[in-house]
C-alpha positions in Angstrom: 101.8 121.4 127.6 98.4 119.8 128.2 98.0 118.4 131.9 97.8 114.9 132.7 93.9 114.5 132.6 93.7 116.0 129.0 96.4 113.7 128.0 94.9 110.6 129.0 91.5 111.7 127.6 93.0 112.2 124.3 94.9 108.9 124.3 91.7 107.2 125.1 89.7 108.8 122.4 92.2 107.9 120.1 92.3 104.0 121.5 88.6 103.9 121.0 88.7 105.4 117.6 91.4 103.1 116.1 90.2 99.9 118.0 86.9 100.4 116.3 88.6 100.8 112.8 90.9 97.8 113.5 87.9 95.3 114.7 85.5 96.6 112.0 88.0 96.6 109.0 91.7 95.9 109.4 91.7 92.7 111.6 91.5 89.9 109.2 93.3 91.7 106.3 96.2 92.6 108.8 96.8 88.7 109.9 96.4 87.5 106.0 98.8 90.3 104.8 101.4 89.8 107.3 101.3 86.2 108.6 104.0 84.0 107.7 106.7 86.4 107.1 109.3 84.3 108.7 109.6 80.3 109.0 110.9 78.3 111.7 113.1 75.1 110.9 111.3 72.3 112.6 113.1 69.0 111.5 114.5 67.0 108.7 112.7 64.0 107.3 113.1 61.6 104.1 112.2 63.2 101.0 108.4 62.1 99.5 107.2 62.6 96.0 105.8 65.9 95.7 108.0 67.6 98.1 109.9 70.7 97.0 113.4 70.1 95.5 114.3 73.5 96.9 113.8 72.0 100.5 116.5 69.2 100.0 118.9 69.3 102.7 122.2 68.3 100.8 124.6 67.8 103.8 122.2 65.1 105.3 121.4 63.6 101.8 125.2 63.2 101.2 125.7 61.8 104.7 122.8 59.1 104.7 122.8 58.4 100.9 119.1 59.2 100.8 117.1 62.4 99.9 116.1 64.3 102.9 114.1 67.7 103.2 113.9 70.4 105.8 110.6 70.8 107.4 109.6 74.4 108.3 106.5 75.6 110.3 105.2 79.0 109.9 106.1 81.7 112.4 102.9 82.9 114.0 104.1 85.7 116.2 105.1 89.0 114.4 107.3 92.0 115.4 106.3 95.3 114.4 108.3 98.3 114.8 106.9 101.8 114.3 109.5 104.2 113.4 108.3 107.7 113.7 109.4 111.2 112.5 109.1 113.7 115.5 111.1 116.4 113.8 109.8 120.0 114.0 108.4 120.0 110.6 105.8 117.4 111.9 104.2 119.9 114.1 103.0 122.0 111.0 99.1 121.3 110.3 97.0 123.8 108.1 94.0 121.6 109.0 92.5 119.7 112.0 95.4 117.5 112.2 99.1 118.2 112.4 101.4 115.7 110.5 102.4 114.6 113.9 99.0 113.8 115.1 98.1 111.9 111.8 101.3 110.0 112.3 100.2 109.0 116.0 96.8 108.0 114.7 98.0 105.8 111.7 100.8 104.2 114.1 97.9 103.8 116.7 96.0 101.8 114.3 98.9 99.4 113.2 99.8 99.1 117.1 96.4 97.9 117.9 96.2 95.5 114.8 99.3 94.1 115.9 98.4 93.4 119.8 94.9 92.0 118.4 96.8 89.4 116.7 99.0 88.8 119.8 102.2 90.3 117.9 105.0 92.5 119.7 105.1 96.3 118.9 108.1 98.5 119.4 108.7 102.1 118.7 111.6 104.2 117.3 111.3 108.3 117.6 113.8 110.2 115.4 114.6 113.6 114.4 118.0 114.6 113.3 119.2 111.7 115.6 117.5 108.8 117.4 115.5 110.2 120.1 114.0 107.1 121.7 113.7 103.5 121.3 111.3 101.4 123.3 111.9 97.4 122.6 109.0 95.5 121.2 106.5 93.8 123.7 103.1 92.7 123.9 100.0 94.1 125.8 97.5 97.1 125.9 99.3 98.9 128.6 102.6 98.9 126.4 100.8 100.0 123.3 99.1 103.0 125.2 102.7 104.1 126.4 103.9 104.1 122.7 101.1 106.3 121.5 101.8 108.6 124.3 105.4 108.8 123.4 104.5 109.5 119.7 102.0 112.4 120.7 103.9 113.8 123.5 107.6 113.4 123.6 109.4 116.4 123.2 112.4 115.9 120.8 115.8 117.4 121.5 116.7 117.6 117.6 114.7 119.8 115.0 116.0 118.1 111.6 114.9 115.0 110.1 117.4 111.9 109.4 115.7 108.9 108.4 119.3 107.6 107.7 120.5 107.6 111.0 117.0 106.2 112.2 117.2 103.0 109.8 121.0 102.5 110.7 120.0 102.3 114.4 117.2 100.2 113.6 119.4 97.5 111.7 121.8 97.4 114.4 119.4 97.0 117.2 116.7 94.9 115.8 118.1 91.4 114.5 115.0 89.7 114.1 113.0 90.4 110.8 110.2 92.6 111.5 107.4 94.5 110.0 108.7 98.2 110.1 106.3 101.3 109.3 108.4 104.2 108.4 106.2 107.4 109.0 107.6 110.9 107.9 107.4 113.7 105.8 110.7 112.8 104.5 112.0 116.4 104.2 115.3 115.0 104.5 118.9 114.4 102.8 119.3 111.3 100.6 118.8 108.1 102.6 118.7 105.5 99.9 121.7 103.5 101.0 120.0 102.7 104.6 116.6 102.5 102.8 118.1 99.6 100.8 119.6 97.8 103.8 116.6 98.0 105.8 114.1 96.8 102.9 116.4 93.5 102.8 116.5 92.8 106.3 112.9 93.9 107.2 109.5 94.2 105.5 109.5 97.7 105.2 106.5 99.9 104.6 107.0 103.7 104.0 104.3 106.2 105.0 105.0 109.5 103.6 102.7 112.3 105.3 101.9 115.6 103.5 100.1 118.9 104.4 98.3 120.4 101.5 99.7 124.0 102.3 103.3 122.5 101.9 102.5 121.9 98.3 101.6 125.3 97.1 101.8 128.8 98.0 98.5 130.9 98.4 98.7 134.2 96.7 99.1 136.5 99.7 101.6 138.9 98.6 105.2 139.2 100.2 105.7 136.8 103.1 108.7 135.5 105.0 108.7 131.7 105.1 110.9 129.9 107.9 112.1 126.5 107.8 111.0 124.9 111.1 113.9 122.7 111.4 116.7 124.9 110.2 115.3 128.5 111.2 116.2 129.5 107.7 114.2 132.3 106.5 113.3 133.4 102.8 111.3 136.3 101.4 108.8 135.3 98.8 106.6 137.6 96.5 103.7 135.0 96.3 101.8 137.4 94.0 104.2 136.3 91.5 102.7 133.3 89.8 106.2 132.1 88.5 107.5 131.9 92.1 104.3 130.0 93.0 104.8 127.7 90.0 108.4 127.1 90.8 107.8 126.3 94.4 105.0 124.0 93.5 107.3 122.2 90.8 110.1 121.8 93.2 107.7 120.1 95.9 106.2 118.0 93.2 110.0 117.0 91.9 111.1 115.9 95.3 107.9 113.8 95.8 108.3 112.1 92.4 112.1 111.2 93.2 111.0 109.7 96.6 108.3 107.4 95.3 110.4 106.3 92.4 113.0 105.3 94.9 110.5 103.3 96.9 109.6 101.6 93.9 112.9 100.7 92.9 113.6 99.1 96.4 110.2 97.6 96.1 109.1 99.3 99.1 105.2 99.5 99.7 104.0 103.2 100.2 101.0 104.6 101.9 100.9 108.2 101.2 98.8 110.2 103.2 97.4 113.7 103.4 96.3 115.5 106.5 93.3 117.0 105.0 92.1 113.5 103.7 90.4 110.5 105.3 93.3 107.9 105.6 91.3 105.0 105.6 90.8 104.7 101.7 94.8 104.7 101.5 94.9 101.9 104.2 92.3 99.9 102.4 94.2 100.0 99.1 97.4 99.1 100.8 95.9 95.9 102.3 94.3 95.2 99.0 97.1 95.4 96.9 99.1 93.2 99.0 96.3 90.6 99.3 96.2 90.6 95.4 100.0 90.1 95.2 100.3 87.4 97.7 97.5 85.5 95.8 99.6 85.7 92.8 102.7 84.3 94.5 
């Protein structure tokens, strides 16, 4: 475990890096993509030509005999919740960053985007159960605490259970929020909870993959161990059929997950530990802006 000074320096470096990206690239896009996700009722007034028929308050209209409409104002303040996988498989990294470190960096970017726009940010860490929940608040100090927890929290569980995390989120966060679900999604089926959460919140799924998880190198006989279950399997990686079967299985699981996200109309940002994440984030913001303009 790193000492306190080293931890502080790492968090400060991460803050400087992600703040710079937010200010230079994503600040305006964040607000344009996520603003107005909710509307507050303000008052009822008489219908005027050109008003949306869908805004007519039929109860008031029936009471007074004239048409009345509901007036709404845009809800300026957003709530962002970072739901981050801290299971044992997240510690894997064959390049400079582990999956958990990449998750922390991306979460940090979204957190600083939120506080830059005076929004609240909360955190839910999960493994095979909910490990930690920090209620949404504003402010730099609060955000730095969230980042520290993502990087250095020591979970008691090893497995991955997005279903349990989403179920907990749905019970404790009642206000519609922007939810970033960051995980490698090496988990049992969680489509039911995914569907419920996507209806209640603006849910964005962020799958994180390390390239060495997608294919096996040709290095002869090796023993593979599942970081979460401890299960071991001896594989002859010199056998191209074994390598091919492994790659096919990984790709099949990935395809099924992405298909489910699309079916639920959940936006995804697929990230890889050996690639720059900025192009994927830019594409996400641009696609959202384009869809909002069409609406």
